[in-house]
C-alpha positions, 0 to 999 in steps of 0.5 A: 473443465479447463485448468486456471494456470497458477498465478506467478505472484500471490499475496496472502497476508500484509505481514507474511515474509516478502520476497518480490515488490514493485516500485516505479523510479521517480524520474517524472515525480513532481507534486500535485493536489491530488490530495490534503496532505500534497495540497498542505505542502504547496500551501507551504510554498516549499520548493518542488523537489530536485530530481536529483534528491528524490532519486536518492531517497527512493534508492535508500529505500529500494536498498533496504528492501534489497538488504532484507532480501527482497526481489526488487521489480521496476516500472518504466516511469512515464513523464505525463504520470507523476505519482506512478512511483505510488504502485500501491494504488493500481494494483493489489496483490491476492492470494488469488494473484493480482486484481487490478484497480479502478483509481478514481484521479484523472492525473493517475488514470493512465496508469493502468496501461504500463500496468497491464503491459508488466503484469501481462509481461509476466503472466506465466499462462495465466489468463486474463493478462496476469490478473486474478480480477479486474475492477469494473465498478466504481473505484478500486485503489490499492492502498485502501486494500489492507490483507490482515492474513490469510481469510481475512481482509479490511478495505477502506472506503471514503467515496474520496478514491476508493468508494463503497460500490468499488470495495463490495466489489472486491469484498464479493471476490473475497467472500466467493473464497471463504474470506471474512472481510470488513469494509471500513468507511472513512472521510476523504481527507485522509486519502486511503485507509493505509493513511490511518493503519498499516500491518507491521507485523503479525497481529500488530498494526499502527492505527491512528486511535484518535480518528478510526472508529471504536468498533473496527479497532474493537474487531481488530482486538477480536481478531488478535490484532493490537495497534500501536497508537499514532496521533494525528500529526504522525498520520498527516506525516505519513506515520502510519503508512509503513511496509511490513517486510516480515521476520519481525522487519519493518520500513518506517520513513525516517521522520517517524522517530516516535512510531520508530522507536514505538516499533522498536520496543515492540522488538521489531528492526525497523529498517527507516530510510529518508523519504521526506520528499515522497511523504510531502507529496501524500505517500510513504513507504506502503504507498511506494510499494506493491507487493508482488509476492509473500510467502505465508509466517509467523513471527 
């Protein structure tokens, strides 16, 4: 019987201590009309973001994570893939290692190549090019995958990015590991579930209660997870899109002033880089980061 090598990177919760993360410098980032948020930005005739300003904002995000002790890995950006900067979507790291996702938008599908090369180079002898699984049915994007804690996950599916077939395939793999997995449908207007919901700390999430189904909120409550409410206006400015660092710390965009105050009122330390040029394009701190390694912990 062959021995399955241990993966180099694992993530068993959205809120464990973040040790290593993957980002992509915004050298070629630009707004393209692939989601409702950026379409609204472009309709308002905003001038496209300058490369120097993008680099400065992304550097703020990276500095915040590095100051928190996180090791930051960087992909090599490619000119024809402007949304590579949103590293959350192409690969989701689980308790058994990375899962290669299957992106829906034609403009983003080429991202798999750079991610495959990156994980193969860091596989450390693991089979499958460093991947535990590879999505092969429907579509699956990392912004819809939420590992609430070890053994418990929710996967959103709108049909717009992740569809039910892609969500069900990943859910099946996790259920075979003994996990409880909920599939949560939502309107594709909201792009990914992490526009409406993100974990901020163990037992604490930010969520748009006006849009998410009451049954989902009740399910979270039944698993001991409280929700800080966010408005529709907050959501469309990527207010819910936060990144938990562990040890009572969270990264949230500076523009989310009311939500950041609510997070601080919960006793959390909020690191708030300026990220407006990315949130206008449809992605905040959660979208801009792919956690590679977290240590389990309880707050």
